[in-house]
C-alpha positions as CSV (number, residue, x, y, z in Angstrom):
1,X,86.4,-99.3,70.3
2,X,83.0,-99.3,68.6
3,X,80.7,-96.3,68.1
4,X,76.9,-96.4,68.3
5,X,74.9,-93.5,66.8
6,X,72.0,-92.8,69.0
7,X,70.6,-89.8,67.1
8,X,70.2,-89.1,64.2
9,X,70.5,-92.1,61.9
10,X,73.5,-91.3,59.7
11,X,72.8,-92.0,56.0
12,X,74.6,-91.2,52.7
13,X,72.2,-88.3,52.2
14,X,71.0,-86.1,55.1
15,X,69.3,-82.8,55.7
16,X,71.4,-80.0,57.3
17,X,68.9,-79.5,60.1
18,X,69.5,-83.1,61.2
19,X,72.9,-82.1,62.4
20,X,71.5,-79.6,65.0
21,X,71.6,-82.3,67.7
22,X,73.6,-85.5,67.6
23,X,74.2,-88.2,70.2
24,X,76.7,-91.1,70.3
25,X,77.9,-93.8,72.6
26,X,81.2,-95.6,72.8
27,X,81.8,-99.0,74.5
28,X,85.3,-98.2,75.8
29,X,84.9,-98.2,79.6
30,X,88.5,-96.9,80.1
31,X,88.0,-93.7,78.0
32,X,86.4,-90.7,79.7
33,X,86.6,-88.5,76.6
34,X,86.2,-88.9,72.9
35,X,87.2,-86.9,69.8
36,X,84.6,-85.7,67.4
37,X,85.5,-84.1,64.0
38,X,83.9,-82.8,60.9
39,X,85.9,-83.1,57.6
40,X,85.1,-81.5,54.2
41,X,85.1,-83.3,50.9
42,X,88.9,-82.8,50.6
43,X,89.6,-84.4,54.0
44,X,90.4,-81.2,55.7
45,X,89.2,-80.8,59.3
46,X,86.7,-78.0,59.7
47,X,85.8,-78.8,63.3
48,X,87.3,-80.9,66.0
49,X,86.7,-81.1,69.7
50,X,87.0,-83.5,72.7
51,X,83.9,-84.4,74.6
52,X,83.6,-85.9,78.1
53,X,81.4,-89.0,78.1
54,X,78.7,-89.9,80.5
55,X,78.8,-93.0,82.7
56,X,77.3,-95.1,79.9
57,X,79.8,-93.8,77.4
58,X,77.3,-91.4,75.6
59,X,77.9,-87.8,74.6
60,X,76.1,-85.2,72.6
61,X,77.1,-82.6,70.0
62,X,75.0,-79.6,69.2
63,X,74.8,-76.8,66.5
64,X,76.9,-78.5,63.9
65,X,74.4,-77.3,61.3
66,X,75.2,-73.7,62.1
67,X,79.0,-74.5,61.9
68,X,78.9,-76.1,58.4
69,X,76.2,-73.8,56.9
70,X,78.8,-71.2,55.6
71,X,80.7,-74.1,54.0
72,X,77.7,-75.3,51.9
73,X,78.1,-75.0,48.1
74,X,74.9,-75.4,46.2
75,X,72.1,-77.7,47.2
76,X,74.3,-80.6,48.3
77,X,77.7,-80.6,49.9
78,X,79.7,-83.6,51.1
79,X,81.2,-83.9,54.6
80,X,82.6,-86.7,56.7
81,X,82.0,-87.2,60.5
82,X,84.6,-88.9,62.6
83,X,84.0,-90.2,66.1
84,X,87.0,-91.7,68.0
85,X,88.8,-92.3,64.7
86,X,85.8,-94.0,63.0
87,X,84.2,-92.4,60.0
88,X,80.4,-92.7,60.3
89,X,78.5,-94.5,57.5
90,X,81.9,-95.6,56.2
91,X,82.3,-92.5,54.0
92,X,81.0,-89.1,53.0
93,X,77.6,-87.7,53.8
94,X,75.8,-85.5,51.2
95,X,74.3,-82.7,53.3
96,X,71.2,-81.1,51.7
97,X,70.9,-77.3,52.4
98,X,67.6,-76.7,54.2
99,X,66.5,-74.3,57.0
100,X,63.6,-76.2,58.4
101,X,63.1,-79.7,59.8
102,X,61.7,-82.2,57.2
103,X,59.7,-85.2,58.1
104,X,61.3,-88.4,56.7
105,X,64.7,-89.1,55.3
106,X,66.5,-86.9,52.8
107,X,66.8,-89.4,49.9
108,X,63.1,-90.3,49.9
109,X,62.2,-86.6,50.0
110,X,64.5,-85.8,47.0
111,X,63.1,-88.6,45.0
112,X,59.4,-87.7,45.6
113,X,59.2,-83.9,46.2
114,X,60.1,-80.6,44.6
115,X,62.4,-78.3,46.5
116,X,59.7,-76.0,48.0
117,X,57.8,-75.5,51.2
118,X,54.5,-75.9,49.4
119,X,54.0,-79.7,49.4
120,X,50.3,-79.5,48.3
121,X,49.2,-81.3,45.2
122,X,47.7,-78.2,43.7
123,X,48.6,-74.5,43.4
124,X,46.9,-71.4,42.0
125,X,48.5,-69.3,39.3
126,X,47.6,-66.8,36.5
127,X,48.8,-65.8,33.1
128,X,51.8,-63.4,33.3
129,X,53.2,-65.0,36.5
130,X,56.6,-66.7,36.7
131,X,56.4,-70.2,38.2
132,X,59.6,-72.2,38.8
133,X,60.1,-75.7,40.1
134,X,63.4,-77.1,41.5
135,X,64.3,-80.8,41.9
136,X,67.2,-83.0,42.5
137,X,67.1,-86.1,40.3
138,X,68.9,-89.0,41.9
139,X,71.0,-91.5,39.9
140,X,68.8,-94.1,38.2
141,X,65.7,-92.0,38.5
142,X,63.6,-91.3,35.4
143,X,64.1,-87.7,34.3
144,X,61.2,-87.2,31.8
145,X,59.2,-84.1,32.5
146,X,55.5,-84.6,31.6
147,X,52.9,-81.8,31.3
148,X,49.2,-82.5,31.0
149,X,47.1,-79.4,30.1
150,X,43.4,-78.8,30.2
151,X,42.2,-76.4,27.6
152,X,38.9,-74.7,26.7
153,X,38.2,-74.4,23.0
154,X,35.6,-71.6,22.8
155,X,34.9,-72.2,19.1
156,X,34.0,-75.9,19.7
157,X,32.8,-75.3,23.2
158,X,34.7,-78.3,24.5
159,X,37.4,-78.9,27.1
160,X,40.4,-80.6,25.7
161,X,43.3,-82.5,27.4
162,X,46.7,-82.4,25.8
163,X,49.9,-84.3,26.9
164,X,53.5,-83.4,26.3
165,X,57.0,-84.7,27.2
166,X,58.5,-81.3,27.8
167,X,62.1,-82.4,28.5
168,X,64.4,-85.3,29.5
169,X,66.4,-84.1,32.4
170,X,69.8,-85.6,33.5
171,X,70.7,-86.6,37.0
172,X,71.4,-83.8,39.5
173,X,70.0,-80.4,40.1
174,X,67.1,-79.3,37.8
175,X,65.5,-75.9,37.4
176,X,62.2,-76.0,35.5
177,X,60.2,-73.1,34.1
178,X,56.6,-74.1,34.3
179,X,55.1,-70.6,34.0
180,X,51.6,-70.5,32.4
181,X,52.8,-68.5,29.4
182,X,55.7,-70.9,28.9
183,X,53.4,-73.9,29.1
184,X,51.0,-72.3,26.7
185,X,53.8,-71.8,24.2
186,X,55.1,-75.4,24.6
187,X,51.6,-76.7,24.1
188,X,51.0,-74.4,21.1
189,X,47.4,-73.8,22.3
190,X,46.6,-71.1,19.8
191,X,43.2,-69.4,20.6
192,X,42.3,-72.0,23.3
193,X,42.2,-71.0,26.9
194,X,44.5,-72.7,29.4
195,X,42.5,-73.9,32.4
196,X,45.0,-76.0,34.3
197,X,48.1,-78.1,33.9
198,X,49.8,-80.9,35.7
199,X,53.6,-81.3,35.9
200,X,55.0,-84.7,36.6
201,X,58.7,-85.6,37.2
202,X,59.2,-89.2,38.4
203,X,57.2,-89.4,41.6
204,X,56.8,-85.7,41.9
205,X,53.5,-84.2,40.8
206,X,51.8,-80.8,41.1
207,X,48.8,-79.3,39.4
208,X,48.5,-75.5,38.6
209,X,45.0,-74.0,38.2
210,X,44.6,-70.7,36.5
211,X,42.3,-68.3,38.3
212,X,42.0,-65.7,35.6
213,X,43.5,-62.9,37.7
214,X,46.0,-60.5,36.2
215,X,49.4,-60.3,37.8
216,X,50.0,-56.7,36.7
217,X,48.3,-55.2,39.7
218,X,49.7,-57.7,42.2
219,X,52.8,-57.3,44.4
220,X,55.5,-59.8,43.6
221,X,58.1,-60.7,46.1
222,X,61.0,-63.1,45.3
223,X,62.9,-64.8,48.0
224,X,65.3,-67.6,48.7
225,X,63.1,-70.5,50.0
226,X,64.0,-73.0,52.7
227,X,66.1,-74.9,50.2
228,X,68.0,-71.8,49.1
229,X,66.1,-71.7,45.8
230,X,64.6,-68.4,44.4
231,X,60.8,-68.5,44.6
232,X,58.1,-65.9,43.9
233,X,54.9,-65.1,45.8
234,X,52.2,-62.9,44.4
235,X,50.1,-60.9,46.8
236,X,46.7,-59.8,45.5
237,X,45.8,-57.5,48.4
238,X,46.1,-53.7,48.6
239,X,49.4,-52.0,49.1
240,X,50.2,-48.8,50.9
241,X,53.3,-46.6,50.8
242,X,54.0,-45.4,54.4
243,X,57.1,-43.1,54.5
244,X,58.3,-41.6,57.8
245,X,60.5,-38.5,58.2
246,X,62.8,-37.6,60.9
247,X,63.7,-33.9,60.8
248,X,66.6,-32.1,62.5
249,X,65.3,-28.5,63.0
250,X,66.3,-25.5,65.2
251,X,65.3,-21.8,65.6
252,X,68.1,-19.7,64.2
253,X,67.8,-15.9,64.2
254,X,64.1,-16.2,64.7
255,X,63.6,-18.6,61.8
256,X,63.0,-22.3,61.9
257,X,65.7,-24.0,59.8
258,X,65.7,-27.6,58.7
259,X,69.3,-29.0,58.8
260,X,68.5,-32.6,57.8
261,X,65.6,-34.9,56.8
262,X,66.0,-38.6,57.2
263,X,63.4,-40.5,55.2
264,X,62.4,-44.1,55.6
265,X,60.2,-45.5,52.9
266,X,58.1,-48.3,54.1
267,X,55.6,-50.4,52.1
268,X,52.6,-52.2,53.6
269,X,51.0,-54.9,51.5
270,X,48.2,-57.3,52.2
271,X,48.3,-60.9,50.9
272,X,44.6,-60.8,50.1
273,X,42.6,-64.1,50.5
274,X,45.0,-66.9,50.2
275,X,44.3,-70.6,49.4
276,X,45.2,-72.9,52.3
277,X,47.8,-74.6,50.1
278,X,49.8,-71.3,49.7
279,X,50.1,-70.6,53.4
280,X,53.4,-72.5,53.7
281,X,54.8,-70.3,50.9
282,X,54.0,-67.2,53.0
283,X,55.7,-68.6,56.1
284,X,58.7,-69.5,54.0
285,X,58.9,-65.9,52.8
286,X,58.8,-64.6,56.4
287,X,61.7,-66.8,57.5
288,X,63.9,-65.9,54.5
289,X,66.8,-63.6,54.9
290,X,67.0,-62.6,51.2
291,X,63.9,-60.9,49.8
292,X,63.3,-58.7,46.8
293,X,60.4,-56.9,45.3
294,X,60.0,-57.5,41.5
295,X,58.6,-54.4,39.8
296,X,59.0,-55.6,36.3
297,X,59.7,-59.0,34.9
298,X,62.3,-59.4,32.1
299,X,61.0,-59.0,28.6
300,X,62.6,-58.9,25.2
301,X,63.0,-55.1,25.5
302,X,63.4,-54.5,29.2
303,X,65.6,-56.2,31.8
304,X,64.2,-57.5,35.0
305,X,63.6,-54.7,37.5
306,X,63.8,-55.7,41.2
307,X,65.1,-54.3,44.5
308,X,66.3,-56.1,47.6
309,X,64.1,-55.4,50.6
310,X,63.9,-56.3,54.2
311,X,60.6,-57.5,55.9
312,X,60.4,-55.4,59.1
313,X,57.0,-56.5,60.5
314,X,54.5,-59.3,60.0
315,X,52.4,-61.2,62.6
316,X,50.6,-63.9,60.6
317,X,47.6,-65.5,62.2
318,X,46.4,-68.3,60.0
319,X,43.1,-69.7,61.1
320,X,42.0,-73.3,60.4
321,X,38.4,-72.1,60.1
322,X,37.3,-72.9,56.6
323,X,34.8,-70.0,56.6
324,X,37.6,-67.5,57.2
325,X,39.9,-66.3,54.3
326,X,43.3,-65.4,55.9
327,X,44.6,-62.0,55.0
328,X,48.1,-61.1,56.4
329,X,49.7,-57.7,56.5
330,X,53.4,-57.5,55.6
331,X,55.6,-54.4,56.1
332,X,58.9,-54.1,54.2
333,X,61.5,-51.4,53.3
334,X,64.4,-51.3,50.9
335,X,67.7,-52.5,52.4
336,X,69.6,-49.5,50.9
337,X,70.4,-46.6,53.3
338,X,68.6,-44.2,51.0
339,X,65.2,-45.8,50.8
340,X,63.5,-43.4,48.4
341,X,63.8,-44.3,44.7
342,X,62.7,-42.7,41.4
343,X,61.6,-45.4,39.0
344,X,61.2,-44.3,35.4
345,X,58.2,-45.5,33.5
346,X,59.0,-48.5,31.2
347,X,56.7,-49.2,28.3
348,X,56.6,-52.0,25.7
349,X,56.7,-50.1,22.4
350,X,56.4,-51.8,19.0
351,X,58.2,-49.2,17.1
352,X,61.2,-48.0,19.0
353,X,65.0,-47.6,18.3
354,X,65.2,-51.4,17.7
355,X,62.7,-51.3,14.8
356,X,64.2,-52.4,11.5
357,X,63.8,-49.5,9.0
358,X,65.5,-51.3,6.1
359,X,62.4,-51.3,3.9
360,X,61.0,-47.8,4.9
């Protein structure tokens, strides 16, 4: 008995969403049913079922992506797919965790793209922001990380270009810090002003342009993107605190008494004008099930301060009209049952209890 895969084309590396719908055909005219099974990397059967074939010997399997999602470990997890006793592709399939459909095959994507929904060649950033890139370096692929920075030297009134081999990364998963402050430190720019920088890893390439805006007054939301990697989005629009109160009250002995007050603290934030290249990042935020608001990034003296939140409402309307700057309103609330929180003020002091008084 031979098995023909109608859809999708099984390869050694595949996206999780490709397993949402699968069709096969067998050439055994005597068989009216066929066994389909999914095996983990240890050879244990995680799913098995019999399917009735059509007159031409074909049958379809649906929602295997939802079945194996809880079994995923990291970015890539190996599974085997067996049809009528035959292992497809002759061995294991490395399944890449992703929550959206991706055009093209998985191996080509991993070799040429970073693990983010933003596939544009350029992005906008600012000093003080945290920018991370994630990649999976395949075997035999060059792992040198190149950074090309454009600097403005105010004293000489010239624009300089400086190159740097920032790292040599091994094969496998890579997490890369390409924040503007980190790049400025690597480049040792001194008093020069960082205008933009280009990050190149193999065939992957992205350019960050600094817009001069401060990140201190912007809302920062961190979320797990469509590849399960933590990513930040900075919203430059206005923010509003919109609490609601549900009171349990009754007249008792001629007095109105309040027995309970249920407070729900909601925050409404506007994205502000967004570059077209950043719109996929916004949509990726809205489809994410894990979101947190970052109040304070980690410093030498203070730990990172963030709180998990849930996006409760957002109806994005992204116009293709180039004369319109899209501004989207997002409403979120803390996931905790008690939504109100007191946040003490944190200041960066030079002389605090960590100051060395040896020579006082």
